[in-house]
N, C-alpha and C positions, 0 to 999 in steps of 0.2 A: 595821690595827693593826701597829705595828712588832714583829717577832718578838723573843723574849727574847734571842737571839743573832744577830749578823750574820755571825760568822766562827767556823768550827770547824776547829781545827788538829789534824791526825793525825800521830803518829809512824808510821814505816813498819815497821822491823824488829821483829818480835814483836808488833806491833799489827795491821797490815794483812797481814802475812805470818805463816806458822807457823814462822819461823826466828829464831834468836838474832840472825843477822846476814846481810845480803845479801853481804857480803864472804866470810863463811864458806861461803855457798852455792857460790861459785865454787871455793873450795877443794874442796868435796865433789864438784863436777862434774869436777874435775881429779885427784881421788884423793890430795890432799895435806892436811896439817893445819897450822893456824896457832896451835895451842894455846900453844906456847912464847912467841910474840910477843904473844898475847892476855894471857897472865899477866904478861908484862913491862910491858904497857901498863896493866893494871889496878893493878899494884903501883907505878906511877909511875916505872918504870925507863926508859921511853922515851916520847917525845911522840907525838902523833897523826900527824904527817908521817912519822916513822920507822916507826911501826906500818904505815902504808900501804906504805912502801918494802919492808918485809919481806914483807908479803902479796903484793905484785906480784912480788917476786923468786921466791917460791914458784911462782907461775903460770908465769913465764918458764922456770924450771927444769923444770917438768913438761911444758910445751909451748912451746918457743921461738918458734914462729910464731903463738901465741895472738893473736887479733885482735878487733876490736870486734864483728864478725859472730858470732864464737864466743861472746862474752859475751851477746849478744842471744839466741842459741839456748839458752844455759844458763838465762837468766831466763824463757824461754818455758815452762819446766817447773817454775818455782819455786812451791811451794805457798803459796797465799794463804788468808786466813780467809774463811769463808762470810759472805755478807750484805753485801759491799761495795757492790754495785750498788744494792740496795734502800736502803741507808743514805744514800749520796750523793744519790740521786734524791729521797728523802723530805726530806732537809735542804734541798736546793736548791728544792724545791717550796714549802717554807716560808720562802723568802727568805734562806737562809744560804749563804755562800760556804764551800767545803770545800777545804782545802789540805793538802799533805804537808810536814812539816819533819823531815828525817832526816839522820843521820850515815852513812846507808847510801850505796850507789852510785847516782849520778845516772841511769844508764841504767834501772835498776830503777824508780826513782821516776817517771821520765818515762813508762815503759811502763804503770805503774799509773795514772798521771794520765790518759793517753790512753784506756786501756781503760775506765775507770769514770767519766770525765768530771769529774775534780777541776778546780777553778778555778785552781790553781797548785801549784807544788812547789819544793822547795829541798833539795839533797843534795850530798854530796861528789863530786868528779870523779876519774876515772882519766884520766891523760894518755896520749895516743897519738902515735905517729910519723906523718909524712905518709902512709906506706903502710898505716896502720891497725893496726900492731903496737904492743905495749906500749912506752911510753917509759921506764918504770921508776919513775915517781913518781905521786903523787896530789896533789890540791889540796883543802885543807880549806876547805870552803864553810860548813859548819855546825859550829861549835865545840861539842863535847859538854859543855864546862864550863859553858855558859850558852845553851841553846837558846831562852831567852826573848827574846834579841836578835832572833831571826829571826821569832818571832811578832809582835814589834813592827813589823818591816818589812812584814809582811802587813797588820797593822792600819792602817798608814799607806797602803799601796797601795789598800786597799778603803774608806778614809775612815771607819773606825769607831773604836772605843776599847776599852780593856781590859774595861770594864763590860759590853760586848756580845760578848765573846769567850769561847769554851770550848776547852780543849785536852784531848787524849786520848793516853795513852801507857802503857807497861807497865813501865818501869824508872826507876831513880834519875836517869838522864841526862835524863829528861823533866820533872823537878821544876822546872827553870828555866822551862819552858813554863807549868806550872801557876801559878807565882808571878805571871805577868803576865796571867792570865786570871781572869775573874769566877768561873768554876767550872771544875772539871776532873774527868776520869774516869780512874781507874786500871783499865785493861782487861787482864784476866789478868795482874795484877802479879807480878813476879818477886821482889820484896823488900818488906819491911814499911815501909821509908822512903817508897816510892811510895804505899802505902796511906795512910799517915799524912798525906802532903802533899796527897792528892786530896780533892775534895769528895765524890765518889762512887766506889764500886768495883763493877765488873761483871766477873763470871767466867762466860764462855760460849764455846761453839764457834762462835757467829755474832755478828759485830759489830753486826748490826741490833738486838740487844737493848739497845744504848745509846739507841735511839730512845725507849724507855720513860722514860728519864731526861730527854731533851732536849725532846721534843715535848709539846704540851699534853695534858692528861688526856682531852679529848674526842676520843679516837682514832678514833671511828667517823664523825666529821665528814669528808666528802670533801675539805674545804678544807685539812685538816691534812697530807695526804699520807701518813698512817699509818693503815692500815685493820686492824680486828680480824680475826684469822684470815688473815693474809697468806700469800702463796704460799711454801710450804716449799721450801728448796733441796735438791739431791741429797745423799745421805749421803756420797758420795765427795767429797773435798775438791777444789775447783777449782784450776786452774793457768791461767797466761796462755794456754797452748795450747788448753785446753778451751773457753775463751770465744771464741778466734779461730775455732775450727772451727764454733761456732754461728753465726758471722756470715757464713760462706762460703755 
C-alpha cells in the first residue's frame, strides 16, 4: 500500500536545531552579534545577499583567517533537537523520503543530512577563497520569500506530487512550504501566522513526536516503523560531536 506521504520536507534552523539561525550560531562561536543586520533585514531595509555580506564581515572582523574548517568545528557543537535519528529512520522505513529545505548555511545542512541519513538537502552557501578563507559573500540558494519553490524541486526529483508531500517548519518563512504540501506541521512555532497556516501544531522537546501525526495509528505494528514505548533519548541535548563520538 502506498504511504500517505512520499516526501517529508524539514526546515532546519529552529526545527532540527535549537537555534534561531545557523548563521547566528557562527556569530556566537566568534563572540559577535548580528542583531543590527537582523533587524534591518526583518524591517526590509536590506535584502538577503546584503544580510549575508554583513554577517560574513562580522566573522572576518572577529577572525580574519576564519576558514571552512573553523566553520565545520563550530557546527560540530551546534545543539540539535532530540529525536532526529528516530524520526528520519521511521519515516524512511515507511517509504518516505526526508529532505532539508533551509535558508541556513549549507555546511550545517550537509552535516545534518549526512549524520542522520536525509535523502537530500538545500541551503544557502557561504563563498570561500581558494585557500579556504572567507571570500566575503554568500549565495542565496533558498529564497526565504517562497520556500515552496524548493519543495516543488524535491517533488519533481522524487517523482511525487503535492498531494503526497508534508512539510515541517517553525516560522512564517516556512509557510511557503506549507502552501505546496498536502499537510504541514508547525513544530515549536515562533508565531501565530505559522500556527494558522499549518495543518497540525506540535510543541515538544523531541521531533519524534511528529510521528504520531504522520504515521498510521496501528503504531504497534512492526511494519510501521513506529513502536509503542520507543527508546528514550538522553536528557542532555545532542550535538553533532556527541553523535560522532558514539560512532568511533
